[in-house]
N, C-alpha and C positions, 0 to 999 in steps of 0.2 A: 635277621632279615626284617622285623620289624624297623628298626632304627633306618637301615637304609629305604624303608619305604615312605617314613616320615619325612627323612632328608629331603627324598623325592616330592613328596610335596609339597615342602617348602618351595623347593627349587620353581612348583609354578605359581608361587603366589605373588602379586603383582611387585612387590619388593625385588623380587628376583627375576625379575622379566628384563628383555635385552633393551638398549636402548633403541631409540628408533633412526638411529643416523646408520646409515649404510656401512660406512667404513668399519664404526663398532660394531654392529651385528653379523658383518659377515667374518671378526676375528673368533665368532661364538659359533659359526657353523662348525662339524665335524669334520676332522680333517681328511678323513677316507675316504675315497670316491668308491658308488659302486661296482663291484667287478663282479662278472661271471663267476659262479658256484663257490663265491664267499657266503657269508652269513647275512643274509639282509637286515639284521639290525646294526652291523657295522656300518653297511654302505648308507644309513640315512644322514641324512645333510642337518641334523638339527642340532639346536647349543648343546654345547659340550659337554658343561657340566652335570645334565640332564641325561645325557647317553651314560654318563661313566657311570652314574648312578643308578642308572637302568640296568647298565650290564652288570652291576656285580651284585644285583638279585641275583640267587640259585635258584628258588621257584618263583615266577613270574606270573602272577594271578589278573584275573580282569580289573582289578584296585589299581593296580601299578601298569596297566595299559590305559586306562581310563586317564590315567595324571602324566602320562608322556602323550596321547593326543589331546588334553585340554592345552597343554603344554606349546603346540605346536600350531594349534587353535590362535593362540594369545600372539606366538610371534608370527600371525599373517600367512603363512606359508605352509597351506593344507595341502595343494594341489601336486607336489610330489611328495610329501610325506604321510598325512594322514589316513589314504588310503591304501598306500604301503604296510603301513604298520596294523592297519585292521587285517590284512590278508594274513600277514607274518602273525598273527595273534589268532585267527583261525587254524592256519598250518600248524600252529603248535599245540592245536586241540587244548584252548584255555575259553573256555563260554564266555562271548558278551555276557555284561548285564543289561537291567534296564537305563542304566548312567552310560553306558557305551554308545547305544544306536543313536541318542539324539545329537550327539558330539558327532558320530561319523556322516548322519545327514546335514548337522551344520557345516561340515566341508563340502558337501556334494553341492548346498546352495552356493558355498563362497568361489567354489571350481565351475559351476554353471552347467553339473553335469545331471540334467532328468535320468539319464540309463544308468547310470551309476545311483540315484537317487532310489530308484525303482528295484534296483539288485538290495538294496538295504531294506524296503520292505518289506522282499521277499525271506531276507535273514530275522527280520523281526517276528514276521509269522512263522516260519519254522521254528524259532526258540521259544514262541510261547509269551511274545509280551505284545501281541496286536490288542490286547485288552488294557494297556497297561497306562493309567491317566497320561505319564510324563515322556511315553511313548508316541501318544496318540497326538499330544498337542503339537508335538514335533515334526510328525507326518502332516498334521493341519496345514501348520508354516510353510513346509516345502512343495506341500502340493498347491497352497495359495500363491506360492511365488514361481512356479512353473507352468500352473495349470487354469491358475484363478480361483476364485472364492469357491464356485459351484464345485468341483474337486476337491478341494477342502471339507467341504458340507456333506460331501458323501462319506467320508471318512469320518465324520461327525457324528452323522445321522447312527454311525454302527454303535457310537459309544452309548455302554449300559449306564454308567454313572455322570451324565454331561455337569460339568463343575461349572465354577463362576469364571476360572480362567479359560476354559475352553469355549462358552457363551463369549466372552470378551474378546477372544482372538479372532471368532470366525467374523464377527460383528466390524474389526477392524481391518479385517482384509477387506470386506468390502467397501470399505470408506478408503481405504487405499488405492481401490478400481473405481473411487468416484461413483460406487451405487450407493448413494445416502439412504435411500427408499427401504432398501434392503437391510441395510445397517441397523436401521432404526426398526426396522421389523423385526429383524433378530434380537435386537435388544427388550423391544416388549414380549415376547415369546419367553426371553430370560426373565423377565417379572411373571408373568404369568404360571412361569413354570414354579414357582417357588423357592427358586434358587438367590442364598443371598447376596445381595447386590452389595458391591464393593467400589471403592471409590474410581478407580480405573475403569470398571464398568461405565460409572456414571460420565466420565470425563470423554469416554469413545463417543457417548450418546450425544453430548451436548456438543461433541464437534461435528459428527454429522450434521446435527441440526442448524450449525453455523455456516456449512458449506452447502445445506441445502436450502439456505435463506428462507427457514420456513420457523415463523414463530409459532405458531401453532403447536406444532412438534417440540419447541423451545420449552413452551411454559408447562406441556404436559411431562417433560423430563424433570424441570424444574420440581414440580408437584410430587413427581416421585422421589426425588433427592429429600426434599423436604419431609415426607412422609417416611422414610429410612433413617432419618436423622443425620442428615451428612450435607445438609443444605450450608452450611459454615466450616466444613471441613474445609484445610487451605487448599488440596487437589481440584478437589468438584467447585467450591467458592470462586477460586481464581477463574475456572472454564467457565461458571455460569455471567459473573461478570463480564468477560470480555462477550459473550453471548449477548446477553440484555444492549450492552451497548453497541452492537451490531445494529439490533434491532429498535434503538433508539428508544429503550426505556430505561433510560436516566435516574428515576426514582426509585424503580426496583434494583438496578444495580446497587445504589447506596446503600439499600436496605441491605442488601450482602455484605459490604463492604464493611459497613459498621458493624454485623452482626457477627463478622469472623472473628474468634478469641486470637487467634494467631495470624499475622502479615508480614508477606515475605517480599520481596523485591517486585516481584513478578504481579501480587497486590497490588500495589503502590502503582507499578507501571499501568497496570490497567485501569486505575480509576481515573490517574492524572490524565494517558492520553486517552480514555472513552470519554470525557468532560471535552478537552480540545476540539475532538472530533465530531462532536454531538453540537459544538457554539460554547459550551460554558466555559469560556478563555478565563475567565477570573477567578470560578472558583478550581480550573484547574491547574493555574498557576498558585493560589494557595495552595493545594492541596501536596505541590509540588516542595513548597516549603516546609510544609508541616512534614513532610515524609524525612527530609534533611534534619529538622528538628528533632524528630525519634528516632535520631541515629541511624536508618535504613536509606544507606549510598545507593545511587542509581548510578547502573553500567551503563557501559557502551548501547547496548540495544536500549535501555530506555530510555537515554535522550536523544537516540535516531527518531524514535517515538513519536517524542514530544516536540522534537525542532519543525517538523512540516504545519504544526499550527500555528506558529507562529509569523509563518507567510501568508497564510491564511485571512489574515485581519493585519490594521496596523497596529503591530506590534513588536515590531523590530527590538524595542527594548529589551521584551521580556527575550527573544533572541539574544543578544546580547549577554542577559544576564545569564543563560544557559550556557553561552561559549565561557564567562568566565567560570560558571560553576566547572563545568570539563575541564579547564587550567589549574584550575584550584585544588581540585581532588583528582588530580591525573587519572582521570578517566582516558580510558585507551583511547586515542585519535585514529581508528582504526577507518580504511576504507569508506565504510558506509556512514561514521558520521564528517567525516569530511564532506560527503557527498551530500547528506543532510543539511550541515552547513551551510553551503553553496549554495543550494535550493532554497534554503530561507533567507537566505541576506539578499539573494537576487532579486527574488517574490516581494520582498519588504523595501525594494530600493536600494539600498545597503550595496550597490555595484562594488564599490573600491573594497569593501571591506568580502567580497564575495572573490573577485580577482586576487586579492591578497593570501586566500586563502588555497584558490587554486596555482597559483605559482611556485606556491613552497610544497606543493603535495610531490611525494617522491615518486608514488604509481599514480595512477590515471588510470579509469576505465570509460565504459563508454558511458555509464552513468554523470560521470563527472564532467565529460565532454558536452553532455546533451543537457546538463543544470546549465549550463555558462552560456549553450550558444539559445536555448529557449527565453535565456533572462536577459540577454543581449536584445534579445529579437521584442522581447514583451515592453523593453524600455526606449524603443525608435531607435534601437544599433543594429540594425538588421545585417548592414554592411560587415561589421565588427562580427557578428555569429555565424555569417556567410566564410569568412575569413577563419573563424575557429573550427568552421569543419572541416575545412581544407587541412588546416593543422593537425586534426584529428585523424584525416585519411593520411598523411606523410607518417604521422607515428604508428603506422602499421596496426591502429585498430579496426575493426569492420564494423559499419555505422551499422544499427539496428533498425526496427522500424520508426523508436521513438525517435533518434537522431535524424531520421530522413524527417519524420514529422515538424521536428524543430528546426530544420533549415528551411524547409517549405515556407514555415508561419516568418524568418527570417526573410524569408523572398518577398513576402505578403507586406513585410514591416516595410523593407526597401524599397518595395513596385519592379523588382526586375525580374519580368515573366518569364523573360527567356532564361535566366540562371536557372527558373523554377521548374521550368518545362524540362532543363539540363536533368535536374536530379531526379526528376519523377522518374523521368526515362529508365535510370539508377535501380529503381527500385524493382527488386524480381515480382514479390506479389504483393502488389499494393493493395493495401486495408481500403474501408471504407473512410477511415481516417487522412489517408493519404491522397483519396477523391475529395474528401469535402475539401482538404486543404487548396489542393488544384482549383477547384472551379473558386474558393474565396479568392485566390491569388489576379485569377483572370477575373472576377466582378469587382473587385477593389478596384481595380486597374483600369475599371471602365472599360472593359471589353468582355461585356454581358451577352451579347450575339455568340462569341467565341465562348463562352462557360455554358452557354445553351447545347450547343453543338459538341463539347465536351459530354456532355449528360449525357446528350444521346447516341454519341458514339457508346460509351459505356453503360449503356442503360442504366442509368442513376436515378431513372426519375423515381420510383417507389424510397428512397431514402430521403428520409425528414436530416437528415445531419445535412446533408448536401442541399438540399431545398432552403435551408436557412441559410448556408453559406453564399446561395445566389442571391438572397433574399436580404444580406448585407450591403451587396453590392448597389443593390434598386435602395438599398435606403441609404448609401452616400451619393448616391448620383441622382437621385428624386426622379428615379423611372418607376412613376406611379401605376403604370399599365401593368408591366411587368410584375411590379412587385405585389398587386390585387391579384393576378392569373397564382402566382407562386403562393402566397397566402392562402387562397382558396384549394390548392393542393395540398398544402398541410394540412386543413382542416377534413380534407376527404381522408389521408393519410392518417393523422391523427385525434379521432371525434371524442376522443375524452380528454383532450387537451386545452383545457382552459386557455391560455396563453396564444394558441392560434386563432382564437374566436375574438379576442384582444386585441391582434395585431391587426387582423382582417376589418373589426370596427374602428381602428383607426384610421385606416385608408378611407371608410367613407367617409369619416367625420372630417379629415380634411377636406373631400367633396363636398360636404356640406351636405350629406345626405343621411338628415339625423333618424329620420323613421328608420330604414335599415341598421342603422349604430343602436335604438333600442329594441328592435326585435332580435338582434344580437345579445345584446344586454339578458332579455326575457329567455332565450335557448341557454346562455350559461345557467341562466338560475333555473328554471325547469330539467334539466339535466345534474344537476348536484351539483355542477362543476364549482371548484374552488379555485380560486385565481389567484396568484403567488402575490404575495407583501413584499414592496421593498423595504427595505432596511439598507442603511451605511451606519459605519463605525469608524470612531477615531479614537485614538488612543492620548488621553491628559493624563499627565503624571501617574503613570504607570496602572491607570484603570481606564477600561475599555468601556466608552458610552455607544448606545445605541440609540438612532434614531427612525423612526419609521415616520409615513408621506403624514404630512401634516401636524407630526406629531407636537403635543403641548401637555405630553407628562412628566417633563425633563422639570428640575426643579429648577433651573433658570431659564425656561421657556419664554417668560415675558422680556428677559433682556435681549434673548437670540432672536425674537421677531422683530423688538426694536432694532435693532444693530443691521438686519436684514434689510427692512424698512428705510430706514437710513442710508444704508448702501444703495438701493437701487433709483432711489429718489435722486441722489450724488450722481450715478451714470446717467437718469433720464435725462439731466439737466446739462452735466458737461457734454456730456456724448451725441445727444439726441437719437438716442437706438434703445429699439424696443427687441424685447426677445423675438426670435422669431419661431415660430410651433410649425412652421409649413413641414409636412412630411415627417413629425417626431417621433414618430412607431415607439410609442411608450410599450414598455415590455408588459409592465401591470396598469389595467382599465385607471386605478384611484389616479395615478399622475397626472394623465391626459386631464382629470376635471379640476387638480389642484393648481394654483397659482405658482406662478414657478419657484416666489422664494418660499412655496412649503413642501419643496420637494426633499427628501431627505437627506440628500450630498450638501445642499445646499443649508440644511440646518446642522449639519455636521461641522461644514467650513466654518459659517458665523461662529458656532460653539465654539471651534479651533482661536480662530480670531480674538475674541474675547477673553479665553481661557491663558493664553501662552503669551510669551512676550516676544516683540518683534525679533525677527529675522532667524526665527525659530522655524523649523519646519514642521507643517500639517500634514499628516498623512492619513486619506480617507481611503477608506474601503466598503464598497457597495457588492448585493447579492444579485444585483442585476444592471443593466445597461446604463449609462448615464444618458440621463435625458436632452436631446439637441436645445433645450432653452437653459436647462442648467449650465450646460458647456459653453453656448455664447455668452450665457452672464459673468460668469467667470472669467471669462476668456476677455471680453474687454475691460470688464469694473476694472478686476485685482492686474493684470497687467498694466491697465494703461492709466490706472491711480495709482501703485505703489513703485516705489523704485526700484529700481532695477529687478524686478519679480519675473519670473516664467514661469509658465502653464504647462505641467507635463499630463494629459488623460491615456492609460493606455485601455481601452474599450476591448474587450478579448484581443482581436487584431489589430483594430484600427487604432490608429496612433496621431495623435493631433501635436506637434511640439513646435513651439518657437524656434527659428533659426537659429538663436544665441543661445539656447542651451546647449552646455556641453554635459553630457552625461558621466564622462568619466570622470567628473570631480563631485558625484552626486554620493553624496554620505551625508550624515550627520553631523560629522566632524570637519566638513567643508570650511576653508580658511577663506573664501571670498564673500564680501560682506551682502550677502544677498538673501532675499525672504524669497524662501522656495516653498510653494504648493505641489505635492505631490497625490493624484488620487488613481488608485487601480482599482482594477475592476476585474476579479478574475470569475469568469462566470463558465 
């Protein structure tokens, strides 16, 4: 008998589990259907080998039944087997033990039968297992799944000996229901109770802090981990890394990473993606190379999390480097990675590369199509984006909120108001993003009155996103009266947003009302508000250079300003042209007072000109809107004074594009003998 039971246990082990293929799994079913009056054990449709061994046991006990139940749970077929096996077990007078009840409770959760689960709870009470720790945690899980964490807490409160497992389980159940403060309260009670804190409990608490977006709770949990000596534990360290990067605590995250005695792929992925998400692009890519130097290979999840960083700045070369790394290391090019590559190439201006990946995809989802649609509209190809949207609909893929936002953006770029109205009316439940896109479409097309009527119709006056969309139209069409009214509304809606006061002061400055400008500036200072700093990035020789307004900290600052002075004089002499600052609407106060060639984007372009060979692409990214002066300066000076040059500006949704621009050939390997300058601004 012992030998048969041992064989039965081996049949339950993973090596004896059946294949997931349906046709092979069917061959392992018990060949005899259940007939009325027959032995119940014979009729169970379980794996043949397990049943054969089970039927050979002359005296079946709880151990053999537990093994059989576990076998069916592993087979993924509890609905028609486990409840009947348990019933047959009771009918034969075999007493269930503390391992039987949790297995049957698991089956009740899988078949989603709360009534059956409560009947098993009653059996546990009758059998005297109501106080068993193993059974109680199973009951907590069951009640938490069916009736919420409060029901699980009632079971938990009846425990005489609360273990770390039960505390952690209760906290996790609260987290699963998005009750993060309650989860943290349970964790703090666990700490105060003197229960031994393990790494799993700490990871659960850190997860709650991240989702609650509470840096104060995060610091408190980190201190607990430090006092318990678990700060550099692999699981805890990885969780703390992600948390601190979420809160922007780069130095704290780096200290944890450097102090970890053991690091895995998750650790490296967290540190690399954390740096690039917080603007530390050079350090992030340096760590990626170091990761491979130490023999840690990135997986598909790692590269998918890193690739978006290459789209946030002019670092398409880094993106290509990662793409090559994926190919060389045979990393799984799953749908997520392909979508990340498309998004990266599109946002960094390499449309041909993005299109090549898109065309070779065997499977496309709504994310794939949305990335292409938005990318085309971002680079002035609104009509192409609309055509792609039609193709997506033809492929039977249902558009989601993001895809409708992308096609509305494409309609803005193409100035196709009627088409935009049509797609807006197709949206079943429009969000603020969709309303703002529609207002932006009308306002940018010059239909400011209709945009105001649209806002009134849907009662969107209190939406700052919608008001800013209307303000963009005022900016483009120089409607200062409406622009002033909208900006005043924004200052009322967001009194603590310094940018609103800056834009309002711009309007008064354009009108020459400097006394009002000075009062607004004093208001910003008195309220303790901090205005946004404007920065521009440019990548030269695999290194990203950052420039601020009037920046003189760069080693080549003297040469950069000399180049700009020479350039401005040449433009003034040959073109008899001066920059137009009318209704400039700078997003930051420092740009308005700075001379045009001190703007961050002008410094970045000048550095690109002196640092690269002719006919090479110059790609500049800015964290705010391109100033009107810089836009006109580069448009007149660069286009009129350089052979076959073209200029493309992408300012959020606003496109300024020369008619000769052919974006279908826009890539770093363009064979046309042209000098290309691209400035992409992602707001």
